[in-house]
N, C-alpha and C positions, 0 to 999 in steps of 0.2 A: 124725226118726229116732232112736230111742234108742240107748244105748251098745252094748247087747247085740247088736242087729241090725247095727250097724256092724262089730262085730268078726267076726260070722259071715260077713257079706258080704266082708270083707278075706280070710278064711281060703278061702271058696270062690272068690274070684276068681283064686286061684293053684292052684286044683284039689287042694288038701291035705286029708287027713282030719285029725280032731282031734289024733290021736296024731302025725302029721307034722308038723302046725303047732306043736304043743307043743315037740317036739324041736328044731325049726327056730328058734324064738323063745325057747327057755330058760323059757316059762311051764309050770307044773305043769299036767298034763292035767286034773286034778280041778277046777283053778281054772278052766281054760278051759271046760270043761262047765258048772260053776256060772254062769260068765258068760252064757254062750249061753243058758241055760234061765232067765236072769234070777232064780236063787236068791241071787245076791250081785251087787253093783253094783261095777263095776270104777272105778277113778279116770278122770275125764273125759279125761285125757290120753292113755289107752293107746291108743285107736284112731289118734290122730295120730302116736305113737311108731311103731306097727306101720306106719302108711302111709308113714313116712319110710323105713323099713327095706325094705319091699317095692317101693317106687318106685326106691330105689337099686339094688337086685338086678336090676330090668328094665333100668336103664341098663347095668349090667355085662354082662348077657346081650346086648344090642343091639351092645355094642362089643367082643363074644368075648372078654371079661375075667372072665368068671365063674369063681369059685373058691369052692367050698363052704366053705373054711377061712376066707374073708374074711367077717367079721361086723362091718359098720360101716354107719353111716347118716350123712346130712347133716342138720343142724339148720336153723331157718329162716334162718340166715344163710349157708347154704351150707357151713358148716364140717364137713368129716368127722370122726366121733367113732367110735372102736373100742368096742364093747359087749364087756365082760368078764363073763359070766354065771357062769364057773367060779371062784367065790370061794372059796379054800381057807385064806387067812389072814384071819380075821375075830374071833377072840376076843381076850381081853385079855392072852393069853399072850405072852411074849417071842418074837420072831421068831428062828428059827435061821437066820442068813444062811449058815452053811456049808451046811447043807441046799439052800438056794437056790442057792448057787454050784454044788454037784454038779448039780441040775436043769438049770441053764443050759449046763453041759457037753455037753449032747445036742445043743446048736446048733453046736458048733464044726465047722467045714467046711462049713457051709451057707451059703446067699446068698439074699438077698431084693431084689426090685426096687422103687425108690421110683416110684410110678406118676407123679407130677408131672414129674419129671425123667428117668425111664427109667434112672436110674443103679442100678448093681448093688453092694449093699454085703454084705460078707463077714463072717462071724463067726469070729474068731481065737481063740487061745489065752488072750488076755490079758482078754477081755471078762468071763468068768464071775467072775474074780477082782476086776476093777475095779467091776463093777456091785455086787458083795456087800459089798465091804470099803472103798470109796472114802471120802473125807472127806464127800462129799454123804450118802452112806448112813448114816455114823456120826453125822451131824447131824440127820438127818430124824427127826421124831417124829409120834406120834398117827396121824390119819387118813391123812397123807400117807405115812407109813411103811408102813401096811398096802396103800395103793395101790401103792406101788414094788413091794412084794412080790408082788402080785397081778399085777402088769404083766408078770411073767415068762411067763405063759401065753398072751401076745399079742404076743411080740417081733417076729414076722413082720408082723402086722397094723399094729403101730405104725410100723414101718419103711415099709410100703406107703403109708401115709397122710401121710408127713412132708411138710412144705411150709415155705416162707419160709427157703429156703436163705441162709446167710451164711458167707463165707469168712474164715478169720484165719491168720496165719502161727504157725509152731511157735517161740514165743519162745525166744531163746537156745539154739536146737536142742536143747531139754530131752529130746526123745523120739528124737533121733537120726533113723535111716533109717525107723523106724516111722511117723513123721510128717514125712518130709522135705519133703513139698509141702503141709504145712499141716494146718489143721483145718476141718472143716464143721460147721455147727450148723443144725438144723432143728427146727421145732415140731412137736408131735403131740399128741392129745387122745385120752383114753379115758374110759368111763363106768362106774362100780361101782354096782351096784343096791343100793337100800335098801328092806328090806321091813318091814311092821308086824308087831306082835305075833302075828298069825293067820298070818303067813308069806306075805302078799299083797304083791305089788310094788307100792310107792308111788311111786318115782322112780328116776332115775339121778343120782348125783352126779357131775359132770364134772371132770377134772383135766387140767391142761395140763402138759407136760412139754417138756424139751429134749433132743434126741438129739445127742450128740457123735459125730462119725466122723472117723477119721485118714486121711490120704492118704499113703501109704508111698512109697517110692523108685521104685517101679514105676508109682505112679499108681492103685493099687488102693485102694479104699475099705474100711474096716474099722470096725464097730461098736466104740465105745469104752466108752460109759456112757450111761445115760439119766437125767438130772439136773433139779434144780429142779422136781420133781413137787409141784403145789399144786392144792388144790380151788379152782375157779372158782366163787365164790358167786352171780356174776351170770348163770351159764349152766346151771342145773338143768334136766334133761329132765323136766319136770313140768307 
């Protein structure tokens, strides 16, 4: 079976039109049409990537956890990866972190659940400033900096798939009541698309990151920062 037929069968298996499938996957509709008509040959990994995504959505439906805003897949090792297709920071221009801080302020007062632990994580007033102006942000460069900037459009999803929880005390009571019961650290992963000169999707570069969460005097969890964002060269989705 050739690649074009595989892609068409995947689309038809979920009962979507080309337009619906294009919107759902983030693939331009003209590209999808060319693939199915065999006018252009997609990379061999594309059907596998789409199958991962559709398979995981079926699992979510089965467990009554479906959320249209959750856009993540599992790789061959079972690792959950958020796919960020809305890439707004991609040029060589300097990133305006003040702009990013203002965008993040829209999350203040919201809360999201970690699927693995069922813990609820709140977004407080300190998160936008810390994320945008922390030492980690000031030191990050290149592709990792662009990745952190684009991660702001998937904060809820990155929290949802957080895993590998570790606990640490608030040394010397540095943060007072805001972290009276210490700190939690989790791992999370996300993929950034890479396109060729013709605008066709080549692969996703996968980035690992660490989520920092503080536990306040009431035992409530608050997102503090997302740090140590680094491209994982051994785990491209290609």
